[in-house]
N, C-alpha and C positions, 0 to 999 in steps of 0.2 A: 504494500500500500504506500502510495506517495505521501510525503509529509511536506507541509509548507508552514514556515514559522517566520514571523517578522515582528518588529517592535516599532511602535509609534510613540514618540516622545511628546509630552505636553499633557495638559489636563483634558480628560475626556469631556465631551459636551453632551448633556442629556437631550433627548428628543424634544422635551418640552411639550407645551400644549399646541393644539392645532386650532385654526379658525377656518370656518367654511362659510362661503357665500356664493351667490349665483350672479354670473355676469353673462349677459346675452344668452340666457337659457342654458348656461353651462355651469356645472358645479366646479368651484375652485377651492382648494384646500391649501392653507398657508401655515408654515411653521412660525411660532412667535419669536424664536431666536434664530432666524434664518441665516444671518451673516456668520455667526459663530459656528453654527451647525454645518454650514456649507464648507467652511474652512477645515473643520475637524474631519468631515467625510472625505474631503480631498486629500488630506494627509494620510488617512487610512488607505485609500485607494492607491496613492503613490507608493507607499511602503509595500503594499502587496504586489504591485506591478514590478517593482525593483526585485523582489524575491522571485517572481515568476520568470524574470529575465527573458522575456520574449517567447516563453514556452506557450503551447496551446492552452486554452482554458481547460479547467478541470471538467471532465465529462463523467458524470456518475454520482453516486452517493458521496456526501461530504460530512465529516464529523468536525465540529468546531468547538475548540476550547479557548476561552478568553480569560486573560488574567489582567486585572487592573492594579497597578501599584500607585497609590495615592499619597500625597503629602499629608503628614499629620496636621490636623487643624491647629491653629495658634491658640485657640481657646477650647 
């Protein structure tokens, strides 16, 4: 079984709340913390792409283990 491991430095950004509304008869869903979330997702994707190193996408079942190492709160 193929293994893929990568590290993303920085503070993880939670999904946050979503807001939904209708524009021209179309439903639109927006993240409340859009800018921070987009940056975090981009960093995760970039780290994964570096690890894949141009290999073909994974085809088949995938097991995912995620570890977060967070700074200790000041208080």
